[in-house]
Each structure stands twice: as structure tokens, then as C-alpha cells.
VOPAGU-2260 file (C-alpha; in pm, 1 decimal, decimal comma):
REM VOPAGU-2260
SITE   aa  ch    i         X         Y         Z
SITE  MET   A    0     434,0   -2478,7    -436,7
SITE  ALA   A    1     122,5   -2269,2    -377,4
SITE  GLY   A    2     136,4   -2030,5     -84,0
SITE  TRP   A    3    -149,7   -1795,4       2,4
SITE  ASP   A    4    -430,5   -2007,7    -141,4
SITE  SER   A    5    -495,7   -2340,3    -310,2
SITE  LEU   A    6    -348,4   -2404,5    -653,3
SITE  LYS   A    7    -694,7   -2393,4    -808,3
SITE  TYR   A    8    -755,9   -2042,4    -678,8
SITE  LEU   A    9    -409,6   -1928,5    -781,9
SITE  VAL   A   10    -481,5   -2039,5   -1137,3
SITE  GLN   A   11    -816,3   -1860,7   -1128,8
SITE  PHE   A   12    -654,3   -1537,2   -1013,7
SITE  GLU   A   13    -370,5   -1581,0   -1263,4
SITE  MET   A   14    -629,7   -1588,8   -1537,7
SITE  ILE   A   15    -776,3   -1260,7   -1409,9
SITE  GLN   A   16    -429,4   -1109,9   -1376,6
SITE  ARG   A   17    -327,1   -1200,7   -1731,6
SITE  GLY   A   18    -649,2   -1055,7   -1863,2
SITE  GLU   A   19    -575,4    -727,9   -1684,4
SITE  GLU   A   20    -224,5    -731,4   -1830,8
SITE  GLY   A   21    -371,9    -734,8   -2180,9
SITE  CYS   A   22    -376,9   -1103,7   -2268,3
SITE  ASN   A   23    -662,0   -1288,0   -2437,7
SITE  VAL   A   24    -791,5   -1534,4   -2177,2
SITE  ASP   A   25   -1105,5   -1641,2   -2362,7
SITE  GLY   A   26   -1184,3   -2006,0   -2303,9
SITE  PHE   A   27    -972,0   -2047,7   -1993,8
SITE  THR   A   28   -1266,7   -2041,4   -1754,1
SITE  GLU   A   29   -1393,6   -2358,0   -1921,0
SITE  LYS   A   30   -1045,3   -2512,9   -1908,6
SITE  LEU   A   31   -1023,3   -2437,3   -1539,1
SITE  SER   A   32   -1356,7   -2604,2   -1477,5
SITE  GLN   A   33   -1242,9   -2909,7   -1670,5
SITE  ALA   A   34    -921,4   -2934,1   -1469,0
SITE  GLY   A   35   -1119,3   -2965,3   -1147,1
SITE  ASP   A   36    -889,7   -3029,4    -849,9
SITE  ASP   A   37    -630,2   -3226,7   -1047,2
SITE  GLU   A   38    -305,6   -3049,2    -953,4
SITE  GLU   A   39    -112,0   -3179,8   -1252,6
SITE  LYS   A   40    -374,2   -3042,5   -1491,6
SITE  LEU   A   41    -394,5   -2718,4   -1295,6
SITE  MET   A   42     -17,9   -2666,0   -1322,9
SITE  GLU   A   43     -30,5   -2733,4   -1695,9
SITE  LEU   A   44    -307,6   -2476,9   -1726,7
SITE  TYR   A   45    -116,8   -2227,1   -1512,2
SITE  GLU   A   46     191,1   -2261,0   -1731,7
SITE  GLU   A   47     -20,0   -2211,3   -2042,4
SITE  ILE   A   48    -174,3   -1893,5   -1901,6
SITE  ALA   A   49     160,0   -1761,1   -1775,5
SITE  VAL   A   50     315,3   -1747,1   -2123,8
SITE  LEU   A   51      22,6   -1584,0   -2302,3
SITE  PRO   A   52     136,7   -1286,7   -2512,5
SITE  VAL   A   53       6,0    -937,4   -2452,3
SITE  ASP   A   54    -237,2    -841,8   -2726,8
SITE  PRO   A   55     -76,5    -592,5   -2970,7
SITE  SER   A   56    -384,0    -370,9   -2935,3
SITE  PHE   A   57    -332,7    -332,9   -2557,7
SITE  PRO   A   58    -308,1      45,8   -2512,7
SITE  TYR   A   59     -62,1      46,7   -2221,2
SITE  ASP   A   60     314,4      12,2   -2203,0
SITE  GLU   A   61     419,4    -121,4   -1862,9
SITE  PRO   A   62     784,0    -212,0   -1798,7
SITE  SER   A   63     899,3    -345,1   -1463,5
SITE  GLU   A   64    1267,1    -245,6   -1476,0
SITE  LEU   A   65    1382,5      89,9   -1340,1
SITE  ASP   A   66    1567,7     211,8   -1649,5
SITE  GLU   A   67    1265,7     151,3   -1870,6
SITE  ILE   A   68    1028,5     304,9   -1616,4
SITE  ARG   A   69    1237,9     620,4   -1607,6
SITE  LYS   A   70    1242,3     644,6   -1984,6
SITE  GLN   A   71     862,7     654,9   -1985,1
SITE  ARG   A   72     795,5     883,5   -1686,8
SITE  PRO   A   73     686,2    1246,9   -1728,8
SITE  SER   A   74     907,3    1536,4   -1629,6
SITE  GLY   A   75     897,0    1633,4   -1264,3
SITE  PRO   A   76    1091,8    1779,3    -972,8
SITE  ARG   A   77    1330,7    1496,9    -882,1
SITE  ASN   A   78    1466,8    1665,1    -569,3
SITE  LEU   A   79    1296,0    1935,5    -364,8
SITE  HIS   A   80    1457,3    2188,4    -135,4
SITE  ALA   A   81    1312,9    2245,1     210,7
SITE  GLU   A   82    1445,3    2511,3     447,9
SITE  LEU   A   83    1362,7    2349,9     782,5
SITE  THR   A   84    1532,2    2356,5    1118,8
SITE  ASP   A   85    1620,9    2030,6    1292,2
SITE  GLU   A   86    1318,6    2079,2    1516,3
SITE  GLN   A   87    1089,6    2132,3    1216,1
SITE  TRP   A   88    1230,1    1828,7    1034,6
SITE  LEU   A   89    1177,2    1609,2    1336,9
SITE  ASP   A   90     821,2    1738,0    1373,3
SITE  ARG   A   91     752,4    1633,8    1013,0
SITE  PHE   A   92     892,8    1284,8    1071,4
SITE  TYR   A   93     690,6    1244,9    1388,7
SITE  GLY   A   94     385,0    1367,9    1200,4
SITE  ALA   A   95     438,0    1111,3     925,9
SITE  TRP   A   96     467,2     821,6    1171,5
SITE  LEU   A   97     172,1     945,3    1378,2
SITE  GLY   A   98     -43,6    1009,7    1072,5
SITE  ARG   A   99      25,4     662,7     938,2
SITE  ALA   A  100     -71,4     506,0    1270,1
SITE  VAL   A  101    -390,1     714,1    1300,0
SITE  GLY   A  102    -512,4     621,4     953,4
SITE  CYS   A  103    -423,2     256,0     997,5
SITE  ALA   A  104    -600,7     234,9    1333,4
SITE  LEU   A  105    -915,8     397,5    1194,6
SITE  GLY   A  106    -935,7     153,7     905,7
SITE  LYS   A  107    -818,7    -165,3    1078,7
SITE  PRO   A  108   -1154,2    -271,9    1232,8
SITE  LEU   A  109   -1320,5    -212,3     894,4
SITE  GLU   A  110   -1091,3    -452,4     708,8
SITE  ALA   A  111   -1374,1    -703,5     670,4
SITE  LEU   A  112   -1530,8    -815,8     343,6
SITE  CYS   A  113   -1864,0    -641,7     399,9
SITE  PHE   A  114   -1681,9    -307,4     413,3
SITE  MET   A  115   -1410,4    -388,4     161,7
SITE  GLU   A  116   -1620,9    -529,4    -119,4
SITE  GLY   A  117   -1975,0    -455,8      -7,5
SITE  SER   A  118   -2271,0    -682,5      63,3
SITE  ASP   A  119   -2639,7    -724,0     -23,6
SITE  ASN   A  120   -2607,2    -496,6    -327,9
SITE  ARG   A  121   -2453,7    -220,8    -115,3
SITE  ALA   A  122   -2110,2     -77,4    -185,6
SITE  GLY   A  123   -1844,1    -108,0      81,8
SITE  TRP   A  124   -1855,5     264,0     154,7
SITE  GLU   A  125   -2232,3     243,9     210,5
SITE  ASN   A  126   -2180,6     -25,6     473,9
SITE  ILE   A  127   -1915,0     185,5     647,3
SITE  LYS   A  128   -2155,0     478,4     656,0
SITE  LEU   A  129   -2428,8     253,3     797,1
SITE  TRP   A  130   -2193,4     129,5    1068,8
SITE  PHE   A  131   -2105,1     478,8    1187,9
SITE  GLU   A  132   -2467,1     593,6    1163,8
SITE  GLY   A  133   -2574,9     291,8    1369,4
SITE  ALA   A  134   -2329,0     397,4    1637,6
SITE  ASP   A  135   -2448,5     760,5    1633,5
SITE  ALA   A  136   -2098,0     854,5    1515,7
SITE  TRP   A  137   -2168,3     992,8    1167,8
SITE  PRO   A  138   -1997,1    1180,3    1012,2
SITE  ILE   A  139   -1667,7    1014,3    1099,7
SITE  ARG   A  140   -1487,5    1224,6    1358,7
SITE  GLY   A  141   -1315,4     954,5    1561,0
SITE  TYR   A  142   -1205,9     591,3    1561,4
SITE  THR   A  143   -1437,9     310,8    1454,0
SITE  PRO   A  144   -1703,0     226,2    1716,8
SITE  GLY   A  145   -1696,5    -133,9    1832,4
SITE  ARG   A  146   -2075,0    -158,3    1846,1
SITE  SER   A  147   -2342,0     -45,3    1602,4
SITE  ARG   A  148   -2709,2    -111,4    1538,8
SITE  ALA   A  149   -2598,8    -195,9    1182,7
SITE  ALA   A  150   -2478,1    -533,1    1309,8
SITE  GLU   A  151   -2835,6    -646,2    1378,1
SITE  GLN   A  152   -3006,7    -441,8    1108,1
SITE  TYR   A  153   -2775,0    -527,1     818,2
SITE  GLY   A  154   -2564,1    -820,5     934,7
SITE  LEU   A  155   -2242,9    -617,1     930,8
SITE  GLN   A  156   -1945,9    -726,2    1141,9
SITE  LEU   A  157   -1610,4    -565,1    1214,5
SITE  ALA   A  158   -1283,0    -748,4    1155,2
SITE  PRO   A  159   -1211,5    -973,8    1457,0
SITE  TYR   A  160    -841,3    -881,0    1461,8
SITE  GLY   A  161    -894,6    -505,5    1503,6
SITE  LYS   A  162   -1049,3    -500,5    1850,4
SITE  LYS   A  163    -771,2    -295,0    2008,9
SITE  SER   A  164    -821,8     -24,0    1747,7
SITE  GLU   A  165   -1191,6      22,7    1819,7
SITE  ARG   A  166   -1301,1     355,6    1965,4
SITE  GLU   A  167   -1379,4     213,0    2308,7
SITE  GLN   A  168   -1047,7      27,8    2346,4
SITE  ILE   A  169    -775,9     209,7    2153,5
SITE  ARG   A  170    -473,7     293,5    2370,4
SITE  PHE   A  171    -188,6     243,2    2118,4
SITE  MET   A  172    -124,5     140,5    1757,4
SITE  GLU   A  173    -176,1    -233,1    1764,8
SITE  SER   A  174      28,8    -468,1    1549,9
SITE  ASP   A  175     -51,7    -447,7    1179,9
SITE  ASP   A  176     133,3    -528,3     859,0
SITE  ASP   A  177     101,0    -165,8     743,6
SITE  ILE   A  178     305,2     -56,8    1045,0
SITE  ARG   A  179     533,9    -361,8    1041,4
SITE  TYR   A  180     660,7    -287,0     690,7
SITE  THR   A  181     729,8      74,5     787,3
SITE  VAL   A  182     942,7     -56,1    1074,2
SITE  LEU   A  183    1124,1    -296,8     841,6
SITE  GLY   A  184    1199,8     -15,0     598,9
SITE  LEU   A  185    1353,9     182,5     882,5
SITE  MET   A  186    1556,9    -121,4     993,1
SITE  LEU   A  187    1698,3    -180,8     646,3
SITE  LEU   A  188    1800,3     182,3     597,0
SITE  GLU   A  189    1967,3     180,5     939,4
SITE  GLN   A  190    2163,5    -129,3     841,1
SITE  LYS   A  191    2240,1     -55,4     476,2
SITE  GLY   A  192    2185,6     315,4     413,8
SITE  ALA   A  193    2124,3     362,4      41,7
SITE  ASP   A  194    2324,3      52,4     -58,7
SITE  TRP   A  195    2079,3    -236,7     -95,1
SITE  ASP   A  196    1853,9    -413,0    -347,0
SITE  SER   A  197    1572,8    -667,9    -368,8
SITE  TRP   A  198    1801,6    -947,6    -246,0
SITE  ASP   A  199    1833,3    -760,3      81,6
SITE  ILE   A  200    1453,5    -737,8     102,5
SITE  GLY   A  201    1430,9   -1115,6      85,8
SITE  LYS   A  202    1690,3   -1156,3     358,1
SITE  LEU   A  203    1521,3    -887,1     568,6
SITE  TRP   A  204    1189,7   -1068,6     553,7
SITE  HIS   A  205    1333,5   -1412,4     624,4
SITE  ASN   A  206    1533,0   -1277,3     918,7
SITE  ASN   A  207    1250,4   -1076,7    1076,1
SITE  LEU   A  208     911,3   -1207,2     962,2
SITE  THR   A  209     737,3   -1537,8    1013,3
SITE  TYR   A  210     550,1   -1697,6     726,5
SITE  GLY   A  211     223,8   -1612,3     903,6
SITE  GLN   A  212     300,4   -1239,1     895,0
SITE  VAL   A  213     291,7   -1208,8     515,3
SITE  CYS   A  214      -6,5   -1206,1     278,8
SITE  THR   A  215     -91,0   -1264,3     -89,7
SITE  ALA   A  216     203,0   -1153,3    -309,2
SITE  GLU   A  217     434,7   -1135,7      -9,7
SITE  THR   A  218     341,9   -1490,8      93,0
SITE  GLN   A  219     432,5   -1632,6    -245,9
SITE  ALA   A  220     751,7   -1427,8    -281,6
SITE  TYR   A  221     856,3   -1527,5      72,4
SITE  LEU   A  222     798,8   -1891,9     -15,7
SITE  ASN   A  223     966,1   -1867,3    -355,8
SITE  PHE   A  224    1270,4   -1695,1    -204,8
SITE  ALA   A  225    1307,2   -1986,3      36,8
SITE  GLN   A  226    1326,3   -2220,3    -261,0
SITE  VAL   A  227    1613,0   -2036,9    -434,0
SITE  THR   A  228    1823,4   -1955,0    -129,1
SITE  SER   A  229    1899,8   -2080,5     219,1
SITE  PHE   A  230    1880,5   -1907,6     554,2
SITE  PHE   A  231    2260,2   -1924,2     586,3
SITE  GLU   A  232    2331,8   -1778,2     242,6
SITE  GLN   A  233    2435,2   -1417,2     303,7
SITE  GLU   A  234    2598,3   -1313,0     -23,9
SITE  GLU   A  235    2382,2   -1218,8    -320,0
SITE  PRO   A  236    2419,8   -1480,4    -597,8
SITE  ALA   A  237    2547,0   -1372,3    -938,6
SITE  ASP   A  238    2224,5   -1486,9   -1104,6
SITE  TRP   A  239    1994,4   -1303,1    -860,9
SITE  ALA   A  240    1826,3   -1096,4   -1136,3
SITE  VAL   A  241    1701,5   -1415,1   -1303,5
SITE  LYS   A  242    1601,3   -1571,5    -974,7
SITE  ASN   A  243    1428,3   -1251,7    -863,4
SITE  ASN   A  244    1200,7   -1255,8   -1166,6
SITE  TRP   A  245    1096,2   -1609,8   -1076,3
SITE  VAL   A  246    1049,9   -1516,1    -708,5
SITE  ARG   A  247     810,6   -1232,4    -791,7
SITE  THR   A  248     607,5   -1409,8   -1059,4
SITE  HIS   A  249     594,9   -1785,6    -996,5
SITE  LEU   A  250     246,9   -1881,1    -876,1
SITE  ASN   A  251     198,2   -1517,5    -778,5
SITE  PRO   A  252    -119,0   -1378,5    -935,7
SITE  TYR   A  253    -118,2   -1105,9    -667,8
SITE  ARG   A  254     183,6    -928,6    -819,3
SITE  GLU   A  255     -16,8    -613,8    -898,9
SITE  TRP   A  256    -203,3    -603,0    -569,2
SITE  ILE   A  257    -151,9    -348,1    -291,6
SITE  GLY   A  258     115,8    -535,9     -93,9
SITE  ALA   A  259     406,9    -331,6    -227,1
SITE  GLN   A  260     225,1       0,8    -201,6
SITE  ILE   A  261     189,1     -34,1     175,2
SITE  ARG   A  262     565,2     -88,5     212,8
SITE  ALA   A  263     669,9     254,0      80,2
SITE  ASP   A  264     675,6     468,5     391,7
SITE  GLY   A  265     989,3     362,0     575,9
SITE  PHE   A  266    1190,7     407,0     257,6
SITE  ALA   A  267    1024,6     736,5     165,2
SITE  TYR   A  268    1108,1     883,1     505,8
SITE  GLY   A  269    1474,3     807,7     442,1
SITE  ALA   A  270    1451,8    1003,9     115,4
SITE  ALA   A  271    1247,1    1296,0     251,5
SITE  GLY   A  272    1234,1    1583,1       2,5
SITE  HIS   A  273    1386,1    1364,6    -269,7
SITE  PRO   A  274    1096,7    1199,0    -458,5
SITE  GLU   A  275    1317,4    1043,0    -726,6
SITE  LEU   A  276    1529,7     863,7    -468,8
SITE  ALA   A  277    1219,1     760,4    -274,3
SITE  ALA   A  278    1072,6     611,9    -592,5
SITE  GLU   A  279    1396,7     426,8    -659,8
SITE  PHE   A  280    1398,8     283,2    -307,7
SITE  ALA   A  281    1035,9     181,2    -363,7
SITE  TRP   A  282    1127,6      12,8    -692,0
SITE  ARG   A  283    1404,1    -186,9    -525,1
SITE  ASP   A  284    1159,6    -302,5    -256,4
SITE  ALA   A  285     856,9    -366,2    -477,1
SITE  SER   A  286    1048,8    -555,3    -745,5
SITE  PHE   A  287    1111,6    -836,4    -496,6
SITE  SER   A  288     744,2    -937,8    -503,7
SITE  HIS   A  289     562,0    -733,5    -769,3
SITE  VAL   A  290     564,8    -627,3   -1133,3
SITE  LYS   A  291     421,6    -343,9   -1341,0
SITE  ASN   A  292     141,2    -156,9   -1161,1
SITE  GLY   A  293     224,2    -334,7    -836,8
SITE  ILE   A  294     565,2    -167,5    -853,8
SITE  TYR   A  295     427,5     165,4    -974,8
SITE  GLY   A  296     193,0     186,9    -676,0
SITE  GLU   A  297     480,7     184,1    -430,7
SITE  MET   A  298     683,3     427,8    -643,3
SITE  PHE   A  299     387,0     666,5    -673,8
SITE  VAL   A  300     317,9     666,1    -300,8
SITE  ALA   A  301     684,6     687,9    -199,7
SITE  ALA   A  302     739,8     991,0    -421,9
SITE  MET   A  303     435,1    1166,1    -274,4
SITE  ILE   A  304     540,5    1095,6      83,8
SITE  ALA   A  305     896,4    1215,7      25,4
SITE  ALA   A  306     769,3    1527,9    -150,8
SITE  ALA   A  307     524,4    1602,4     131,3
SITE  PHE   A  308     814,7    1696,8     356,7
SITE  ALA   A  309     875,7    1994,7     125,4
SITE  GLU   A  310     545,8    2055,2     -59,1
SITE  SER   A  311     201,8    2129,3      87,6
SITE  ASP   A  312     -16,7    2137,5    -224,8
SITE  ALA   A  313    -195,1    1802,6    -262,6
SITE  GLU   A  314    -243,7    1838,4    -637,7
SITE  LYS   A  315     128,4    1898,8    -679,4
SITE  LEU   A  316     204,8    1596,8    -462,7
SITE  VAL   A  317      -6,5    1374,9    -686,6
SITE  GLU   A  318     165,7    1520,9    -994,0
SITE  ILE   A  319     504,4    1445,7    -838,6
SITE  GLY   A  320     395,9    1089,9    -765,9
SITE  LEU   A  321     283,9    1048,3   -1125,6
SITE  SER   A  322     612,9    1190,8   -1251,8
SITE  GLU   A  323     796,0     883,8   -1120,7
SITE  ILE   A  324     588,3     617,3   -1302,0
SITE  PRO   A  325     527,5     548,8   -1672,1
SITE  ALA   A  326     289,0     796,6   -1831,2
SITE  GLY   A  327     133,3     520,1   -2038,7
SITE  CYS   A  328      47,5     270,3   -1763,0
SITE  ARG   A  329    -292,5     174,1   -1625,5
SITE  LEU   A  330    -216,9     326,0   -1286,0
SITE  SER   A  331    -137,1     665,6   -1434,8
SITE  SER   A  332    -460,0     656,2   -1633,6
SITE  ASP   A  333    -660,4     558,9   -1324,3
SITE  ILE   A  334    -501,1     828,4   -1107,9
SITE  HIS   A  335    -575,3    1097,1   -1365,4
SITE  ARG   A  336    -939,1     986,7   -1366,3
SITE  ALA   A  337    -950,1     993,2    -985,1
SITE  VAL   A  338    -804,1    1343,7    -979,8
SITE  ASP   A  339   -1076,1    1463,0   -1214,4
SITE  ILE   A  340   -1343,2    1308,6    -991,4
SITE  ALA   A  341   -1192,7    1471,1    -681,6
SITE  ARG   A  342   -1187,4    1814,9    -840,7
SITE  LYS   A  343   -1555,8    1796,6    -931,7
SITE  ALA   A  344   -1700,3    1605,8    -633,0
SITE  LYS   A  345   -1979,4    1789,5    -452,0
SITE  ASP   A  346   -1908,5    1636,5    -112,6
SITE  GLN   A  347   -1744,5    1339,2      56,7
SITE  ILE   A  348   -2022,8    1094,6     -26,4
SITE  ASP   A  349   -2030,3    1204,0    -388,9
SITE  LEU   A  350   -1654,1    1148,5    -406,3
SITE  VAL   A  351   -1644,0     796,4    -265,1
SITE  ARG   A  352   -1951,1     695,7    -467,0
SITE  GLN   A  353   -1789,4     806,5    -793,0
SITE  ILE   A  354   -1452,3     649,6    -707,5
SITE  TRP   A  355   -1625,9     321,6    -620,2
SITE  GLU   A  356   -1820,9     317,5    -943,8
SITE  ALA   A  357   -1513,6     401,5   -1149,0
SITE  PHE   A  358   -1273,1     144,1   -1001,4
SITE  ASN   A  359   -1467,5    -134,1    -833,5
SITE  ARG   A  360   -1381,6    -363,0   -1123,8
SITE  TYR   A  361   -1054,7    -431,6    -943,9
SITE  ASN   A  362   -1005,9    -669,4    -653,3
SITE  PRO   A  363   -1055,5    -487,7    -319,2
SITE  VAL   A  364    -682,2    -521,0    -249,4
SITE  HIS   A  365    -552,6    -433,3    -596,1
SITE  THR   A  366    -307,7    -146,6    -631,3
SITE  ASN   A  367    -497,1      68,3    -879,7
SITE  ASN   A  368    -833,8     124,5    -715,1
SITE  ASN   A  369    -678,0     189,2    -375,1
SITE  ALA   A  370    -415,4     428,0    -514,8
SITE  ALA   A  371    -693,6     612,8    -698,0
SITE  LEU   A  372    -885,8     651,3    -371,9
SITE  VAL   A  373    -570,6     771,9    -194,1
SITE  ALA   A  374    -504,4    1038,3    -458,8
SITE  ALA   A  375    -867,2    1151,5    -465,7
SITE  SER   A  376    -883,6    1175,8     -85,4
SITE  LEU   A  377    -571,6    1391,4     -68,5
SITE  ILE   A  378    -697,8    1633,6    -330,9
SITE  PHE   A  379   -1053,4    1647,9    -196,3
SITE  ALA   A  380    -934,0    1724,5     159,3
SITE  LYS   A  381    -755,8    2046,9      58,9
SITE  GLY   A  382    -500,4    2014,2     336,9
SITE  ASP   A  383    -733,2    1902,4     618,2
SITE  PHE   A  384    -594,9    1593,8     795,0
SITE  GLU   A  385    -922,4    1458,4     930,2
SITE  THR   A  386   -1105,9    1498,1     598,9
SITE  ALA   A  387    -826,0    1325,1     409,4
SITE  VAL   A  388    -798,0    1025,7     641,6
SITE  THR   A  389   -1170,4     971,0     695,4
SITE  THR   A  390   -1242,9     995,7     321,6
SITE  SER   A  391    -977,7     738,5     237,7
SITE  VAL   A  392   -1120,5     494,8     492,6
SITE  LEU   A  393   -1484,2     564,1     407,4
SITE  GLY   A  394   -1413,6     467,3      45,8
SITE  GLY   A  395   -1387,3      99,5     136,4
SITE  TRP   A  396   -1154,3    -157,8     -25,5
SITE  ASP   A  397    -829,7    -180,8     174,7
SITE  THR   A  398    -940,2      49,4     454,3
SITE  ASP   A  399    -641,6      33,8     688,3
SITE  CYS   A  400    -387,0      54,4     405,1
SITE  ASN   A  401    -546,0     361,7     250,4
SITE  GLY   A  402    -594,2     536,4     583,3
SITE  ALA   A  403    -230,6     470,0     670,7
SITE  THR   A  404     -96,3     597,5     338,3
SITE  VAL   A  405    -304,0     914,3     341,0
SITE  GLY   A  406    -220,3     973,0     707,5
SITE  SER   A  407     148,7     937,7     628,4
SITE  VAL   A  408     136,1    1193,3     346,5
SITE  MET   A  409     -67,3    1439,1     551,0
SITE  GLY   A  410     147,4    1392,7     859,8
SITE  ALA   A  411     468,4    1458,9     666,0
SITE  MET   A  412     306,8    1766,3     512,6
SITE  LEU   A  413     164,7    1916,1     832,7
SITE  GLY   A  414     393,8    1791,2    1106,9
SITE  ALA   A  415     291,9    1637,8    1437,5
SITE  GLN   A  416     204,6    1964,2    1607,5
SITE  GLN   A  417     -68,5    2036,2    1354,4
SITE  LEU   A  418    -233,6    1694,6    1372,8
SITE  PRO   A  419    -560,7    1680,4    1571,4
SITE  GLN   A  420    -500,9    1578,1    1932,0
SITE  SER   A  421    -838,7    1405,0    1931,4
SITE  TRP   A  422    -678,9    1145,4    1702,9
SITE  THR   A  423    -313,8    1132,7    1806,3
SITE  SER   A  424    -355,8    1137,1    2184,2
SITE  LYS   A  425    -542,6     804,5    2180,0
SITE  LEU   A  426    -223,6     630,0    2062,4
SITE  ASN   A  427     -18,8     739,5    2364,4
SITE  ASP   A  428     293,1     761,0    2145,0
SITE  THR   A  429     312,3     380,4    2133,5
SITE  LEU   A  430     305,1     112,7    1865,8
SITE  TYR   A  431     344,8    -263,2    1856,9
SITE  ALA   A  432     492,9    -419,4    1542,7
SITE  GLU   A  433     563,4    -784,1    1634,1
SITE  VAL   A  434     923,2    -722,2    1528,4
SITE  VAL   A  435    1210,6    -762,5    1776,7
SITE  GLY   A  436    1296,5    -422,4    1923,5
SITE  PHE   A  437     968,6    -266,5    1806,9
SITE  HIS   A  438     713,5    -439,0    2029,2
SITE  PRO   A  439     641,7    -198,5    2187,2
SITE  ILE   A  440     826,2     118,4    2090,9
SITE  ARG   A  441     757,5     489,9    2116,2
SITE  ILE   A  442     633,0     635,1    1788,6
SITE  SER   A  443     848,9     937,9    1862,2
SITE  GLU   A  444    1155,9     711,5    1878,9
SITE  CYS   A  445    1073,1     570,5    1536,0
SITE  ALA   A  446    1047,6     927,1    1408,1
SITE  GLN   A  447    1384,0    1020,7    1557,2
SITE  ARG   A  448    1548,2     715,1    1404,6
SITE  SER   A  449    1395,8     789,2    1063,6
SITE  TYR   A  450    1527,9    1143,6    1086,5
SITE  ASP   A  451    1874,6    1015,3    1176,9
SITE  VAL   A  452    1868,9     778,1     877,9
SITE  PHE   A  453    1752,6    1058,6     649,8
SITE  ARG   A  454    2042,7    1280,5     756,5
SITE  ARG   A  455    2296,9    1004,5     691,5
SITE  ILE   A  456    2152,8     917,3     350,6
SITE  ARG   A  457    2130,5    1282,1     248,2
SITE  GLN   A  458    2506,9    1311,5     291,4
SITE  THR   A  459    2578,2    1016,5      59,6
SITE  VAL   A  460    2347,4    1069,5    -240,5
């Protein structure tokens, strides 16, 4: 049963996905055209594409299981030591939650196709720049203006579901999946501590999310999970590993897209200072709905966030993130290229232009291009919160996701007291998550609860 889109589009995206995974998909475009809208023929074609072998000449080695991932990762600091007082720890947790909300709110109104993928032969970042210029708000120094001359001049329009995050209206962090998954990560760690796996992720989603609150890979995994379990089934079945592989792959061509990467934060906070554990938590979460680079994206980000509580050098943070994923995967290769671009970029515009040109071959919500932009923004900013967050959003693609991730890393690194009041004060310490008990809730309460979870987990691992 197709979830996020029609079966025809799922087959089309599966063909793209298999090509990216190193399979020879020559001739399948013609086969897809011949199948038309006949669902029986489309399923036959899907099944044919799904079993294509990876070409022996494919230069990447990309396992999805944790043991194999760890065998192929570079050396790195698996656990960092931070000498912080309780007050300093709590400030870092509050900074991480605040930073994530700031970046998400900045990017949320820009999560529209003209800014994500570009329009009229302009890159997405060019349209973002035009929007802020048309509002006399360039360079970016505050939240996205709700009105701009670029609407009439270039036909640009903000996302209709981000109104409460616009500069003129923002009073809190409005509901968004990037924040909702952070809340869910906190909930699971409160309930289970460090003792949980991908089965628990499925139950967590079915118990707390509606079908309408999930997207792309999460939509299909949510639907697939419903077909192999029941709402009343509470014990993990003995054959879950086999079922899980079906849940994350069946009719799911989005399994290397950004959906898992945006779910890292709540788990990373619980493993603050312990990047290896954060990456393991991320693997457990991501493996419910993703494979390969989709999993690596969450592991990479989780390791960076956890390390940011104890390390303030952005280049080292990126290295730590890379040390938890396979050295020979596409994501590692792309991140290394992004780091090189960031080191040599002349200015912010030069950076986002080069990143766009290097990685725009990917879908706007793929893991790899967005993770590359995240890494480049962190390194380019040299420790400045505003530069990091605005660069990540200016780059286009998944604007709110990238702003949230970069804000989370920077907030954990700097702490709440060092974040610019011009950004944080607009949120009034409040977020809405459309999750029971978190709609609304004080951001500072979320930070306190994450800190409490962290202290409990630290005593058990």
C-alpha cells in the first residue's frame, strides 16, 4: 500500500533511489512510461527495481547494521569529558533547545519549493536572498519577513503553514515536525532510558502521532508498521529484525532522505558528551525507517550535537560526526567536500553558491546535500551563532531542518546565555508540538527534563 504519494511516483523515486545506491537502472524510465497507471504493472516494475544488484564498480561500501557501520568508521573520541557545574550543564541544554527552535523558526516560512529547489533558473538560495532584499532585511539578521517586494517582482511565496514564524507575528515556536521529533526523543528516553530499539520507535509513533503528522519515509514506515503489528501488541515479536527491514524499505524510496536526520536531537541530548552513544541511539531510531546514508545522517548529526556539549571547535565537531559513520560512504565523501568548500569560501554567498552547485543533484530533502550544508555552515561560522544559523537557512533545500540542526549544535556549544537575545526573546520560552503534554510547554522545562534524562542515562552506561 502506497503512503506518501501515488504508486506511480513511488516507483519513479525508487528508480532514482536505486540508481543512487549504485544499481544500473538504464531502460526503466521507458518501462515506467509503458506501465502507465496500471497498478499491477507498476508493482511488478517496482519489485524488479527493488532487487537490482549493486554494480561491482560502485565505489562505496554502505552497510545499514550497527556492527558493520562500526567496523568501517574512522577512529575518533567516543566519549568526551566535560567539567561543568549543574548550572553550566543546564545552560547548555537550554541553549540546545533554544537554538533548535530559533533555527527552525527562521527556516519554516521558507520551506516552499521556490526556496527549496529554486525557480526560473535561479537557485533556492538566490530566491531567499531576493526575498530578504525585497523586505529591506538583507543581510539576514532576524526572522523571515512576511512581506517582500519579491512576491510581485519574482512570483515568490512563503510557505502557507509558517505564518506564526514570520518576523511580524512570531511569539513562540509554532508546531513543526523538527520540534515534534525532539519532543518524542525526550519522551522515549524518559520512559525507557537507554533500553530501547526500533520496535519502540514504531510504538512511540503509533501512540503519539497521527498519520497526518508524518512525511515521506516516516509516512511509509508508519503505514508499514501498522501492517505487521497491531495497536494492542506491546511485546516485541521474535522476528522483528526481519519485519523491520520490510518496514523501512517496502515502497519507501525516501529511505535516504532527511527524515531521520531531523530526529537526532532528543536522543543526542540524552547522550551529551558521549558521541558514540548518541550515534548508537540515532542508529536505533533511524533504522526504523531508513537505510544507509539515511541512517548515517542521523548518526553524524547526533554525534556532533552530543560532542558540542564538551567541544567548541566546529571542525573537530564535524570530524567527530564523521568518526561515527563509514569512511567509505557517499555521505562521508560529500561532507569532506563540503568542509573543503567551507574552508576556502570567500564569504557567505560564495559558500552557499558553491555548496548548491556541488550537491544540487540530490532531492531538496535528501540527507546528503542538507548534511553537507549543515557541516559547511558550522565551519564557516567560526563559532558565531547568527552566522551559522542564517547560512544554513540561506543555503536553501530543507530550510527549517538545517536551521534547526545547526541551531541545536551551536546552542549546545555556547549555552543559552550566549545566544543572541534578538533571536531567543521572540520565542518567549514557549513551544507547541501537537503532542499531549507538550502543547504548549516551556522550552526551559524541556531543557530541564533533557538534563534529568542525561544524568540518569550517564549513571547506567
